[in-house]
C-alpha positions in Angstrom: 41.1 -20.1 0.4 40.2 -20.8 4.0 36.9 -23.0 3.5 36.0 -22.9 7.4 35.4 -19.3 7.1 32.5 -19.7 4.6 29.0 -18.8 6.1 25.9 -20.9 5.6 24.8 -17.7 3.6 27.9 -17.9 1.7 27.4 -21.5 0.5 23.8 -20.6 -0.6 25.1 -17.6 -2.5 27.6 -20.0 -4.0 25.1 -22.3 -5.3 22.9 -19.7 -6.6 25.5 -18.1 -8.4 26.7 -21.4 -10.1 23.0 -22.0 -11.2 22.2 -25.1 -9.4 19.3 -23.8 -7.5 17.3 -27.1 -6.2 14.7 -25.3 -4.7 13.9 -24.7 -1.1 11.3 -27.4 -0.9 13.5 -30.1 -2.2 16.6 -29.1 -0.4 14.8 -28.8 2.9 13.7 -32.7 3.2 15.0 -34.7 0.2 17.4 -37.4 1.5 18.9 -40.7 0.8 18.3 -44.1 2.6 21.5 -43.8 4.1 21.1 -40.3 5.5 17.7 -41.6 6.8 19.3 -44.1 8.9 17.6 -44.6 12.2 18.3 -41.5 14.4 20.0 -41.9 17.9 17.7 -43.1 20.4 15.5 -45.1 17.9 17.4 -48.3 18.1 14.9 -51.1 18.1 12.7 -49.8 15.4 10.4 -51.2 14.3 9.3 -52.4 18.1 7.2 -55.4 16.4 6.6 -56.9 12.9 5.2 -54.4 10.7 2.2 -54.9 8.7 2.6 -52.3 6.1 5.5 -50.5 4.3 3.7 -47.4 3.3 0.7 -45.2 3.6 -1.4 -43.1 1.0 -3.5 -40.8 2.7 -6.4 -39.4 0.3 -7.1 -36.4 2.3 -10.5 -34.8 1.6 -9.9 -31.2 2.7 -12.8 -29.4 3.9 -14.5 -32.2 5.6 -16.7 -34.4 3.5 -20.3 -34.8 4.8 -20.8 -38.2 6.2 -24.5 -38.2 6.0 -24.1 -38.0 2.0 -21.1 -40.5 1.9 -21.1 -43.4 4.4 -23.5 -42.7 7.5 -27.0 -43.3 6.5 -29.3 -42.2 9.1 -33.0 -43.3 8.8 -34.1 -41.0 11.6 -32.7 -38.0 9.9 -35.1 -39.0 6.9 -37.9 -39.1 9.3 -37.4 -35.6 11.0 -36.2 -34.0 8.0 -37.0 -30.3 8.5 -38.2 -30.6 12.0 -36.6 -28.3 14.8 -33.2 -30.1 16.0 -33.9 -31.4 19.5 -32.4 -28.8 21.9 -31.0 -31.6 24.3 -28.7 -32.8 21.5 -27.3 -29.3 20.8 -27.5 -27.5 24.1 -23.9 -26.3 25.4 -22.4 -28.0 22.3 -19.7 -26.3 20.1 -21.6 -25.1 16.8 -19.1 -23.2 14.7 -21.5 -21.0 12.6 -25.0 -21.7 13.7 -25.2 -19.6 17.0 -28.6 -18.0 17.2 -30.3 -19.7 14.3 -33.2 -22.0 14.5 -31.7 -25.5 14.0 -33.6 -27.6 11.7 -32.9 -31.3 11.0 -31.2 -32.0 7.4 -32.0 -35.4 6.3 -29.8 -37.0 3.5 -29.6 -35.2 0.4 -29.0 -38.1 -1.8 -30.1 -41.7 -1.7 -28.4 -44.8 0.0 -28.0 -48.1 -0.9 -26.3 -51.6 0.7 -23.5 -53.1 -1.1 -21.2 -56.2 -0.9 -21.3 -59.0 1.0 -21.0 -56.9 4.2 -24.0 -54.8 3.4 -22.4 -51.5 3.9 -24.6 -48.5 3.1 -22.9 -46.3 0.8 -24.4 -43.1 -0.9 -25.3 -42.9 -4.4 -22.8 -40.0 -4.6 -20.0 -42.7 -4.6 -20.9 -45.6 -7.1 -17.1 -46.6 -7.5 -16.4 -46.5 -3.9 -19.3 -48.4 -3.4 -17.4 -51.4 -5.4 -14.9 -51.3 -2.7 -17.0 -52.0 0.3 -15.8 -55.5 1.0 -11.9 -54.2 1.1 -12.7 -51.2 3.2 -13.0 -50.6 6.9 -15.6 -47.7 7.5 -15.1 -45.9 10.8 -18.1 -44.0 11.6 -17.0 -42.7 14.8 -14.3 -40.6 14.3 -13.9 -37.8 17.0 -11.7 -34.6 16.8 -11.1 -31.8 19.1 -11.1 -28.9 16.7 -14.4 -27.5 14.9 -12.5 -24.9 12.3 -10.5 -25.9 9.0 -7.1 -24.9 9.9 -6.6 -26.1 13.6 -8.7 -29.1 12.5 -6.0 -29.9 9.8 -3.4 -29.2 12.2 -4.9 -31.7 14.5 -5.5 -34.5 11.9 -1.9 -34.0 10.9 0.3 -33.6 13.9 -2.1 -34.8 16.4 -2.5 -31.4 18.2 -4.0 -28.0 17.1 -0.5 -26.3 18.5 1.4 -25.1 15.3 5.0 -26.0 15.1 4.7 -29.8 15.7 5.9 -32.8 13.2 3.2 -34.2 11.0 2.5 -38.0 10.9 4.4 -38.5 7.9 7.6 -36.7 9.5 7.3 -38.9 12.5 7.3 -42.0 10.2 10.2 -41.2 8.2 12.0 -39.9 11.4 11.5 -43.3 13.0 11.9 -45.8 9.9 13.7 -43.8 7.3 13.3 -44.2 3.6 13.1 -47.0 1.4 14.1 -45.0 -1.7 17.7 -43.7 -2.6 16.4 -41.2 -5.2 13.1 -39.6 -4.0 12.0 -38.1 -0.5 10.5 -40.4 2.1 7.3 -38.0 2.2 5.8 -36.7 -0.7 2.7 -34.3 -0.8 0.2 -33.8 -3.8 -2.8 -31.2 -4.2 -5.6 -30.9 -6.3 -8.7 -28.7 -6.6 -12.5 -28.8 -7.4 -15.5 -28.0 -5.3 -16.7 -25.2 -3.1 -14.4 -22.7 -1.5 -11.1 -24.6 -2.0 -8.9 -23.0 1.1 -5.3 -23.2 1.1 -3.5 -25.6 3.1 -0.6 -24.5 5.3 2.9 -26.0 4.6 2.8 -26.8 8.5 0.6 -29.8 7.6 3.5 -31.8 6.2 6.2 -29.9 8.1 8.8 -31.6 10.4 8.3 -29.2 13.2 11.2 -29.8 15.9 12.6 -32.8 14.0 15.5 -32.5 11.8 14.2 -30.5 8.5 15.1 -33.5 6.3 11.9 -35.5 7.8 9.3 -32.8 6.3 7.2 -33.6 3.3 8.0 -32.3 -0.2 5.2 -31.0 -2.2 5.1 -32.2 -5.9 3.6 -29.9 -8.4 0.7 -31.6 -9.9 1.3 -29.9 -13.2 4.5 -28.4 -14.9 7.9 -29.1 -13.4 7.1 -31.5 -10.5 9.7 -30.1 -8.1 11.0 -26.5 -8.8 14.5 -25.5 -9.9 15.5 -29.1 -10.1 16.0 -29.2 -13.9 19.6 -28.7 -15.0 19.9 -24.9 -16.0 20.9 -23.8 -19.6 24.5 -24.5 -20.3 25.0 -27.0 -17.6 26.0 -30.4 -17.8 25.6 -33.5 -15.2 29.4 -34.0 -15.0 29.5 -30.1 -14.1 26.8 -30.4 -11.6 28.4 -33.7 -9.9 31.7 -31.7 -9.5 29.6 -28.7 -8.0 27.8 -31.1 -5.5 31.2 -32.7 -4.6 32.8 -29.1 -4.0 29.8 -27.8 -1.8 29.6 -31.2 -0.1 33.4 -30.7 0.8 32.8 -27.1 1.9 30.1 -28.4 4.4 31.8 -31.2 5.8 34.9 -29.1 6.5 32.5 -26.6 8.6 30.8 -29.4 10.1 34.2 -30.5 11.7 33.9 -27.5 13.8 30.4 -26.9 14.3 28.8 -30.7 14.6 25.5 -29.3 13.5 23.0 -31.8 12.3 21.4 -29.5 9.6 24.7 -29.4 7.9 24.5 -33.2 7.7 21.1 -32.8 6.4 22.1 -30.3 3.9 24.9 -32.7 2.4 22.8 -35.3 1.9 20.0 -33.3 0.5 22.4 -31.7 -2.3 23.0 -35.6 -3.0 19.7 -36.6 -3.1 18.5 -33.5 -5.4 21.3 -34.5 -7.8 20.1 -37.7 -8.0 16.4 -36.6 -8.4 17.4 -34.9 -11.8 17.3 -38.4 -13.4 14.5 -40.0 -10.8 12.0 -37.5 -10.9 11.4 -37.1 -14.8 11.2 -40.9 -15.1 8.7 -41.0 -12.2 6.4 -38.4 -14.1 7.0 -39.6 -17.5 3.6 -41.5 -17.9 4.3 -42.7 -21.6 4.8 -46.2 -20.7 1.4 -46.4 -18.9 -0.9 -48.4 -20.7 -4.1 -46.7 -22.1 -6.5 -48.8 -20.1 -4.6 -48.0 -16.8 -5.1 -44.3 -17.7 -8.8 -44.9 -18.5 -9.1 -46.9 -15.3 -8.1 -43.8 -13.2 -9.6 -41.2 -15.3 -6.4 -39.6 -15.8 -4.8 -37.1 -18.0 -1.3 -36.9 -16.8 -0.1 -33.3 -16.2 -3.7 -32.0 -15.7 -3.2 -31.4 -11.9 -6.3 -33.6 -11.1 -6.9 -36.1 -8.3 -6.9 -38.9 -10.9 -3.6 -38.0 -12.0 -2.2 -37.7 -8.6 -3.4 -41.1 -7.7 -1.8 -42.5 -10.5 1.4 -40.6 -9.5 0.8 -41.9 -5.8 1.0 -45.4 -7.3 4.2 -44.8 -9.0 5.7 -43.3 -5.9 4.6 -46.2 -3.9 6.3 -48.7 -6.3 9.5 -46.5 -6.0 9.7 -46.7 -2.2 8.0 -43.5 -0.8 6.9 -44.3 2.5 4.4 -41.6 3.4 2.3 -40.1 0.1 -0.5 -37.7 1.1 -2.9 -36.2 -1.6 -5.1 -33.1 -0.8 -8.0 -32.6 -2.8 -9.3 -29.1 -1.6 -13.1 -28.2 -2.1 -15.4 -30.4 0.5 -16.4 -27.2 2.6 -19.9 -27.6 1.8 -21.9 -24.9 3.9 -24.4 -24.3 1.1 -25.5 -25.9 -2.3 -24.3 -29.1 -0.8 -25.8 -31.3 -3.5 -24.3 -29.0 -6.3 -20.8 -29.2 -4.9 -21.0 -33.1 -4.0 -21.7 -33.3 -7.7 -18.4 -31.7 -8.6 -15.9 -33.3 -5.7 -17.3 -37.0 -6.0 -16.8 -37.5 -10.0 -13.3 -35.9 -9.3 -12.4 -38.3 -6.7 -14.6 -41.3 -6.8 -13.2 -43.2 -9.8 -9.7 -42.5 -9.1 -10.0 -43.8 -5.5 -11.6 -47.0 -6.5 -8.9 -47.3 -9.5 -6.0 -46.7 -6.8 -7.0 -49.7 -4.4 -7.6 -51.9 -7.5 -4.4 -51.2 -9.1 -2.4 -51.9 -6.0 -4.3 -55.1 -5.6 -3.6 -56.0 -9.1 0.1 -55.2 -8.6 0.2 -57.1 -5.2 0.9 -54.0 -3.2 -2.3 -53.6 -1.5 -1.1 -56.0 1.2 1.6 -53.9 2.7 0.0 -50.5 1.7 -2.2 -48.7 4.0 -4.9 -46.3 2.2 -6.7 -43.7 4.3 -9.8 -41.8 3.0 -11.4 -38.8 4.8 -11.0 -35.1 5.9 -10.3 -32.8 9.0 -13.8 -33.4 10.6 -17.3 -34.0 9.2 -20.7 -32.0 8.9 -23.5 -31.3 11.1 -27.0 -33.0 10.9 -28.6 -29.7 10.7 -29.4 -27.4 8.0 -27.1 -24.6 7.5 -29.4 -22.5 5.6 -27.2 -20.6 3.3 -27.5 -20.7 -0.4 -29.4 -23.8 -0.3 -29.1 -26.6 1.8 -25.8 -27.4 3.4 -24.1 -28.5 6.5 -21.8 -26.9 9.2 -18.5 -28.0 10.6 -18.8 -31.1 13.2 -16.3 -32.2 15.4 -18.4 -35.0 17.4 -18.7 -37.5 15.0 -17.6 -38.3 11.3 -16.5 -41.0 9.0 -13.3 -42.2 7.4 -12.3 -45.3 6.0 -8.9 -47.6 5.9 -8.1 -50.3 3.4 -5.2 -52.5 2.6 -2.4 -53.8 4.9 -3.4 -55.3 8.2 -7.1 -53.8 8.2 -10.2 -55.8 8.1 -12.3 -55.3 4.8 -15.9 -55.4 4.8 -16.2 -53.7 8.4 -18.2 -51.1 9.7 -16.7 -49.9 13.1 -18.3 -47.6 15.7 -21.7 -45.7 15.3 -23.0 -42.4 15.7 -26.4 -41.9 17.5 -29.8 -41.8 15.7 -29.4 -38.2 14.8 -25.5 -38.6 14.0 -24.3 -36.0 16.2 -22.3 -37.9 18.8 -20.1 -41.0 18.5 -22.2 -43.1 20.6 -20.4 -46.6 20.0 -16.7 -47.1 19.9 -15.5 -43.6 19.4 -12.3 -43.1 17.6 -10.2 -40.0 18.4 -7.6 -38.6 15.7 -4.9 -39.7 18.1 -6.5 -43.4 18.1 -6.0 -43.2 14.3 -2.3 -42.0 14.8 -1.6 -44.9 17.4 -2.9 -47.4 14.8 -1.3 -46.1 11.6 2.1 -46.4 13.6 1.1 -49.7 15.0 0.9 -51.1 11.4 4.2 -49.8 10.8 5.8 -51.6 13.6 5.9 -48.7 15.9 4.9 -48.4 19.5 3.3 -45.0 19.7 4.4 -44.7 23.3 8.0 -45.4 22.3 8.4 -43.2 19.3 9.6 -40.0 20.8 12.0 -37.1 20.5 13.6 -34.8 23.1 12.3 -31.3 22.7 12.6 -28.4 25.3 13.2 -31.0 28.0 10.2 -33.2 27.0 10.0 -36.5 25.3 7.3 -35.5 22.5 5.2 -38.1 20.8 2.9 -37.9 17.8 0.2 -38.9 20.2 1.0 -36.6 23.0 0.3 -37.2 26.5 -3.7 -37.6 26.2 -4.8 -41.4 26.1 -4.4 -42.9 22.7 -5.2 -46.6 21.7 -4.4 -48.9 18.9 -7.9 -49.8 17.4 -7.2 -53.4 17.3 -10.6 -54.2 16.5 -10.1 -53.2 12.8 -7.0 -54.9 12.3 -6.5 -58.6 10.8 
């Protein structure tokens, strides 16, 4: 047999017929620490001493309203129901309110001050209110996109142009993985609320980076990774021999082609094989004490945000570098109060529990937690199916906690009506630059040659590290 004559298609057929079937998601990006060694041209990383080892991004998909969470506006209370001043909205991009009489919409819940810092938090978030001295609320976030899909793409990749690498991919490209048996970038998904729109896989894709750096979606219920379990009648020894055989075929072929994706494939087979042991152990919650399950409000295997938060902590303990939890359901154009009363109970307590759990385990100091969505909501009444709010990109709120971030801080501000970022605006690119900085990476020096250009997560537009929020 002449192994060099085998095509990529032949090798895939060979694997499928032998019953291994690891699944495209796992094979696309799972890779060992050795295979994720610093890529060519990345020598010198990290550029400076890192403050964190991992990120857990709690992504509230759909755009939570800042006016019912973290940005209390007394002026909206005073002007509630009155016409929105035309001087504020003239020539502004407004996604779905064109031609309507715009009226000021006051806060739809109460706010109180909490903690030593006196941060205002809405009554929808009683558990996050207990975190105020640990978190830094950025109330002046700005993005370029006003509709969901491009705004997701902007938040995740730094541009609305499809096909660019996600932030998790950039980080694993630059620093590699700390885990031998799990991917460096894992995505988890939960649902609950209004209009849980789908999230495109490009939000965690590697773009033009080698495919091994893309995120791997783990299922919140059922098998965590499809096709990872051993097929009926197979044994670990038989599968190990199969992996060795396929690796030999690919290495023989790569001696001729010298194709980086073949090296990726070789490492993927090996990691997927190791994951057959590591993933069941990861997702087996039988060893978690009942008081921990109660703290999160988690019922393992139910696909909830609470269970995903607990799984995120376990992933972090095992060296996964970038963990992203999407909760779909925050698109509250109408009946905002009704749906906030769905979304907040599903996410508020688990978020508090995750931060508290990491602190108790001594992991918060080298973990960055990010909470927020792709944009915010308007200070005007939407007028559909009960009071709600439209998409808004000029100003919204997010918070950060953990390694290198000053707790008990409110940074930036919106104007009196909450329409524009009036003090210390923080663009999405600034968030990315700050995140990379905490990992010890200079955002202007982490690049990848693509189509003759040195491409970066923060692109060519100005971006700054928001040093004022760092310790």
